[in-house]
N, C-alpha and C positions, 0 to 999 in steps of 0.2 A: 596402085591403090585405081588405074584406072580397069584392070585387067579385072581385079577384085569385084570392082564395081559392078561391073560388066555381070559378070557371074552370079553378081543377086540380084541384082533388077531381070536376069532372064531368069530368076529362081531356081537354080541350079545351085545355088548355095546358100543359105540362112545368114550366117554371121562369118566375119573372118575373126582371125584370130593372130598369134607370131608367136615362134617360139625363140627365148636366147637372144631376146633383144637386148643393147643397152637402154638405160633413160633416153640418151639424148637421142636416139634411133627411132626410139616410140614417138617421144614426143614430135619430132618430126614426121614421122606418118601421119600421127592423131593432126598435126598443123597441115600439115597438105588435105587432106580428106576434109577438113574445114574449109579451108580457102578453097577448091576445086569440088565443094558437097559432095563427095563418096561417100560411098560407106567407111567407116573406120572398122579401127580394131577394138572389139567386144573382149577379149581376153590376151591373155598372153601367159606363154609356159615357161617358168625360168627354173634353173636350178637352185632347188632352198628343202634345205633341213637343217638340224639341230647345230650340221658343225659346220655348212655354211650359209651364213646367213648373211653376211657384210654384204657383197652383191647386189642382191633383192632390196636389204631392208634400208640401206644408205639412199640410195636414189630412183628405185622402182618401184618399192613401197606406197611412196609420201604420191609419187605422179599415179599409180593402179588406184590409192584410194580416192585420191581429188576429179578424178577421170570416171571414177564407177566401170575399171576395168578388171574383168576375174579373172581374176591368178587359179591357174592348174598346174602346180608345180611337179616336175616330177625328181628323179633322186628321191625321194622324201624320205626313205630307210638308207640313207646311203649305198647305192648296189648293196644291200644287206646289212652292211656295217654295223646300225643300228639296230639291228634287231636279236643282236648280242651273239652269235658265232664268230665272232674272230673276237680275240684277247690276245693279249701281250705275250711272248715268249707257247706259244703254244704253233700248233700245227697248223697249216691256214689249211680251208674246207676244201675240197675237191670239186668245185664253182668253175664256170668260165669267166666270173668276173672278181677271184679271189686275187688276181694281179692287181689287177687296178684298183684294188680296195686296197693294198698292201699298200701302191704309191701314193695312193691319194687319201685314205683316210688312217690309215693305220699311222699317227703320229703322236707327241706327247698331248695334243691339242685333243686328235680323236678321242684318245682314250680318258681323257680328262669329261668330255662330253658323255663319254658309252657308258661311264663310272657311273654320272649321276643319272643317267635315263635306269640305269640296270636298280641304283638307290630306289627312285623313286616308283618302279615298278613294284619291286619288294615290296614297300609298305602300300601299294594298292591293289596289291595283289593281281598282275595285271602284267604281261610280255614285253620285255624292251620294245618291242615292234610296234604293240598296243600307248606306247606311253610316248614313245616318236612319233607315230602319227594322230595322235590327240591333241597332242602339242601343237603339231605342224596346222590339222585342220579347225581349230580354234583360234587360230590367228588372225587379226582383223584384216581384211579383205579375200584371206581364201578360198575362193570357189570351194576347190575336192581336191586333198593330191591325190598323185600318181601311185600306186606301187603296184607292183605285182608280185600272182601268186600263181604256184606251180600244182597246187592240192586244194583239195575240197577243205581240207583244214586251216591250211594258209589264209584261203581265203575269207574262213570264220573269223581265224584270229584279226585279219584286218579288218575285218568289219566294226567287232572289239574293239578297234582303235578309234573308231569316228565314233561308239559310242559311249566311248570311254568319257570324264568330265574329273578333269584333273581338279584340286582343290590351290587357290593360291600359291600355299606354300610350294608344294611339286611344282608349281608354275616356275615360281622365284628358287626354284633349288635348278631349272634347268638352264632359266635365264639367264643365272649366272654362271653357271659352268661353262655356257656356249655364246656367252658375248663376246664382240667383235670390238678389237680393239681402233679408234682411228690414228690413223699413222700424223 
């Protein structure tokens, strides 16, 4: 934290952020910053999407909201899984991420979430990617989701997801399908 503080005080860095921190680690860093009068983390970059909600929502979300920490989630579309290009019983797309998507997202839970996303997308006249991004972008405390595009058309689609406002029924459908279960 001292090195980060030095960089900010020297004007080389404006703000600092962390990636993949657990709540206990972020709490400790915030405590040290406060105790020593160092700059503090102003943002965090967790893995967070409709399929992977529990790790962020259980502990990080309340902390980030309480401490006004910006949240810039990565894997917003689950490495492309929530874009609708993966389905049960179909061949995998020819992409570098397909193998990881198969191991990580192509589960009964993942497909349940994807089916809800596709249902909401059809009703909203949107794409699955737009629905997944809209749900995420409009969650409390989310600063901006990270999603990558490989073409101008994909970029326009992603921007449409940020502009899309889901109604309460659509959000409830997605929340029910993707809710995490406490052990």
